[in-house]
C-alpha positions, 0 to 999 in steps of 0.5 A: 500500500501507499504510505499515505501523506499526512492528513494534518499537512493536507489540512494546513496546506492552503493556510501555509500557501497564504502565509508564504504569499503574504511574506513574499510581498516583503522579502526577496525569498520565502520558503516554508517546510512543514513536517509531520512524522510519527514513529515507533520504537520497541526495545526488548531485552532479557529482563524487560520490554519498552514501547515508545512513540519517539524516534530520531526523526519524529516531529511536527512543526514548521520553519520559514526561511526568508531573504532580504538584501542578501541576509537570510533568517529563519523562524520555526513554530509548531503552534498557530491558528490556521484561521488567522494567518495575517496575525501569524505573518505579522508575528513572523515578520517582526521576529525576522526583521529584528534578526536582520536588523541585529546583524546590521547594527552589530556589523556582524560579518556574513557570507555573500549570498544571492537569492535562492532560485524558485523555479515552478515545480509541483511534486507528490510522492507516496512510497510503498509500505506494508505497515504504517508505524502509527497504525502498527499492532505493537503487541504483535511486533513485540512478540516478534522481538521477543522471539528474536531475543529468545533465539539469541539467548538460546544459542549458547550458555555463554550468552548473557544478554540478547537485546533487540531495538527496532524503530520505524518512522512515517515521514511526511514533509511539505515544502512551499514557496511562491512557485513550488509545492512539494509533498512526500511521504515514506516510511523507513525502519531499522532494527538491531539485535545485539548479543553479549557473551561472557566468560571468566569476567570478560564480555564481548558483543556482536550485532546484526541489523536490518534497515530500509525504506520499508515499514516495521514488517521488516523487523522479523528479518532479524530472526534469521540473523540473530544466531549469527550475532550470538555465534560471533559474540561467543567466538570473540571471547577467544579473540586476541588483541590486534597486532599493530602494523600495516597489513593487506586487508579486506573490508566487509560491506559494513566496514567499506561503508564506514570508510566511505562515510568517514573518508569522503563523507564529511570531507566533501560536505561543501559547507565546509568549503565555504569555511575553508575547513576541508582539504578536499576543496583544493583537490578537485579533479585530482587523483585521490584513489585507485582506478578501483575507487568510484563513490556515489552520494545521494538519496537516489542511490538506494531505497534506504532509510534516506531515500527521500524525494526532496531535501529540507530546502526543496531541492530534488534528490540527487545522485552525485559521483564524488569520485570517478575511478580515483579522480575527485569529481564533486562534493555535495552541497546545501542550497545556501552553501551552493550560492556562496560557492557559485555552484548548484545544490545537490539535494543534501540540505538536511535538518535534524528537525524543523527547529534546527538549521539546514546543513550539507549532510550525507544521505547514501554514501557508497563505493561502487561494485567491482568484478573481483570475488571475495574468494580471489581477494582472500587467495591474493593475501599472504598476510592480512585480515578480513575486517567485519563489524562497523563500530564507530569512526571519525575523520579530520576533513582539514588534513584527511586523517581517518580512524575507524573502530572495527569489531573484529578481524579474521586472520588470512595467511597464505591465501586462506582464512586461519580461523584466528580472530583479533578484536577490536581493531583500529584502522588509521591512516591518510585518506588518499593513501588508503584509497589509492591502495584499493586493488580489488572490489567485489560485485555485490554491494550492501547499504545499511542505515542504522543509527545516525550521523552528527555534524561535529558533536550535534545535529543528528540526522539519518544516513546510510552507507556501504559498498562491496568487499574491498581489498586495500592496505592499511595500518591496524592496531 
């Protein structure tokens, strides 16, 4: 069935169009983003369960953006009288004018920013789903999570916890300018089964995930995966510390995605170019990886948790080739940064919610597939590791340093897996050096979208990343 667009947003569409028209008589540019996104979060552990109707992206509210004489200002609100829009317009105008006047009085330095374009466009998108989170039977869903949790616990006597966390959000957004009327509705869901094994005072955790542009019906897919998480957690109890050194490595798709996100994700967010905080701005058109490295970014790359039709600035979703056979071709850009840089927005202007500023943010960040089999990659390595289990990562966009924390590594000697495991693993290095070392890529590609991404230490949004198996060379420790 279709993920039906919000009846609430439909009910306020005409009053909001009226508000935009009133404000457009005074300002050079006016846009309105309205959101209504209910959600559902379920948690099941060995000792209890919990149901919540809050997720990372649940929200209901509106944000107005205006421009006057090259200065931009915003006003967010979630309470208003739709029958008295002129009064709301006066209130907004007073607040926005005071913000703009304060900039002039204080002499605050601002970026030179032209007026955003406003080409005529209407769009209405309702994506497919089986279940809407706001109408889901939470009792039935919790039973599924309990089955998953119990299956994990029963895998081994050394399992002490089997936690399942699942969430689903129905996103409805409406974007209005004097010439644009865009509406979209879709559901995304994600779930994780995290299993903890313990022995002699030591504990290890492993997890399996599912995610996508689907409803909470996908939670049951973890039933087939939780035993693998449990078996991995138990095996990790015998893992040895990672020996420091430079090795040939093979990255599983989740680790490939971590590298994509940290290596060239934040580094090519072009609002960082405006502030001269990313070295990538000085390397456009230059080689930054091997011929095996092609990387895409955009909401159109996959039907994942970020598969939207337009971003929070009304720019239609895109698919940007950031790296083409090792050559850095392009970055991603929100609308205001694009104006400041003299380029075009790419559909990557995203807000944490309606009350937060829009920044350039990632959507799907993925390495392209190749033609090399995983078996051939393993056979080609005399001494190295197959890395699996994405934990966390960070990068330094100004100097291209990268650090990735990986759950575990499987030893490869003389072209064969030995069965020996190391855990945890820290992968570090200089981004172009790492990407130039990529010599093989598999045909398959997996994209996952569990969790979120912050801009610095805040501004959390949904992202997804992934790719194929890659063979490269890196420093481990």
